[in-house]
C-alpha positions in Angstrom: -8.0 25.1 5.2 -4.5 26.1 4.1 -2.5 23.9 1.7 -0.2 22.4 4.2 -3.0 21.5 6.6 -4.9 19.8 3.8 -1.7 17.8 2.9 -1.4 16.7 6.5 -5.1 15.7 6.6 -4.7 13.7 3.4 -1.6 12.0 4.7 -3.3 11.2 8.0 -6.2 9.7 6.1 -3.9 7.6 4.1 -2.2 6.3 7.2 -5.5 5.5 8.8 -6.6 3.6 5.7 -3.3 1.6 5.6 -3.8 0.7 9.3 -7.3 -0.4 8.6 -6.1 -2.5 5.6 -3.5 -4.2 7.8 -6.0 -5.0 10.5 -8.8 -6.3 8.2 -6.3 -8.4 6.3 -4.9 -9.9 9.5 -8.3 -10.6 10.9 -10.2 -11.8 7.8 -7.7 -12.0 5.0 -9.7 -9.4 3.1 -8.9 -5.8 2.0 -12.2 -4.3 1.0 -12.8 -2.7 -2.4 -14.2 0.4 -0.6 -10.9 0.9 1.3 -8.9 0.5 -1.9 -11.2 2.9 -3.7 -10.8 5.4 -0.9 -7.0 5.2 -1.2 -7.2 5.7 -5.0 -9.7 8.5 -4.9 -7.8 10.5 -2.3 -4.6 10.4 -4.5 -5.8 13.1 -7.0 -6.6 15.4 -4.0 -3.0 14.8 -2.8 -1.7 15.7 -6.2 -3.7 19.0 -6.2 -2.6 19.8 -2.6 1.0 19.3 -3.6 0.7 21.4 -6.7 1.4 18.6 -9.1 1.1 19.6 -12.8 -1.3 17.7 -15.0 1.5 17.0 -17.4 3.8 15.2 -16.7 3.2 15.0 -12.9 -0.4 13.6 -12.7 0.0 11.6 -15.9 3.2 10.0 -14.5 1.4 9.0 -11.3 -1.4 7.4 -13.2 1.1 5.5 -15.3 2.9 4.3 -12.2 -0.4 3.1 -10.7 -1.3 1.2 -13.9 2.2 -0.4 -14.2 2.2 -1.5 -10.5 -1.4 -2.8 -10.8 -0.5 -4.7 -14.0 2.6 -6.3 -12.6 1.0 -7.4 -9.4 -2.2 -8.5 -11.3 0.1 -11.0 -13.1 1.2 -12.3 -9.7 -2.5 -12.6 -8.7 -3.1 -14.6 -11.9 -0.4 -17.0 -10.9 -2.0 -17.4 -7.4 0.8 -15.6 -5.6 -1.1 -12.6 -4.3 -4.7 -11.8 -3.3 -6.9 -9.4 -5.3 -7.2 -6.9 -2.5 -3.4 -6.8 -2.1 -3.0 -6.0 -5.8 -5.7 -3.3 -5.7 -4.1 -1.7 -2.6 -0.7 -1.6 -4.2 -2.1 -0.1 -7.4 -4.0 2.6 -5.4 -0.9 3.3 -3.2 1.3 3.7 -6.2 -0.8 6.8 -7.1 0.6 8.6 -4.1 4.3 8.3 -4.4 7.0 9.3 -7.0 8.8 6.3 -8.6 11.8 6.5 -6.3 9.6 6.2 -3.1 7.5 3.6 -4.9 10.6 1.5 -5.5 11.6 1.8 -1.9 8.0 0.8 -0.9 8.1 -2.3 -3.1 11.5 -3.4 -1.7 10.4 -2.8 1.9 7.2 -4.7 1.1 9.2 -7.7 -0.1 11.3 -7.8 3.0 8.4 -7.3 5.4 6.3 -9.8 3.4 9.0 -12.4 4.0 8.9 -11.6 7.7 5.1 -11.8 7.8 5.2 -15.1 5.9 7.6 -16.6 8.4 5.5 -15.5 11.4 2.3 -16.9 9.8 4.1 -20.2 8.9 5.4 -20.6 12.4 2.0 -19.8 13.9 0.3 -22.2 11.5 2.7 -25.0 12.5 2.5 -24.4 16.2 -1.3 -24.2 16.1 -1.2 -27.4 14.0 -3.8 -26.0 11.6 -4.6 -28.1 8.5 -4.1 -27.0 5.0 -2.0 -24.2 3.6 -1.8 -20.9 5.5 -3.1 -17.7 4.0 -0.5 -14.9 4.2 -2.0 -11.5 5.0 0.3 -9.6 2.6 -1.7 -6.4 3.2 0.1 -6.2 6.5 3.5 -6.0 4.6 2.1 -3.5 2.1 0.6 -1.3 4.8 3.8 -1.4 6.9 5.9 -0.5 3.9 3.6 2.3 3.0 3.7 3.7 6.5 7.4 3.4 6.6 7.8 5.3 3.3 5.4 8.0 4.6 7.4 8.3 7.8 10.7 8.6 6.0 9.5 10.9 3.3 7.1 13.2 5.0 7.6 13.0 8.8 11.4 12.6 9.1 12.8 16.1 8.9 16.4 14.8 8.8 16.0 12.4 5.9 
């Protein structure tokens, strides 16, 4: 398989995993460890397919993944995010350069607000007891798909 076809195959796999994460988070409020592990383990193949150098390219991607994971793990510790969401963000951070990752986080925040509003409205209309659980994996997945679309699919960007 030529390099470009392999890159496309990896990107399609990432998109499919993000869609699966959004669906499972919406249905059961769970993003499985296997799914997060698949996203993380495909990233080094992406680096190789893109011709990323070990230093500083791959090392930078690993550092970005660790930083994102640590920052959002702090939010998990404060009860503001779920563990699957944090792991998905850390794994997704391995795929994008810092500029695209920054765009992803900003989009995720905006989309997360929209998802929160929709869930709160649905919770109130359905008159469900207790606090609603926000499927933040939906916002993470949509932001990831948006960044992929802008960066890799939009020829005019």
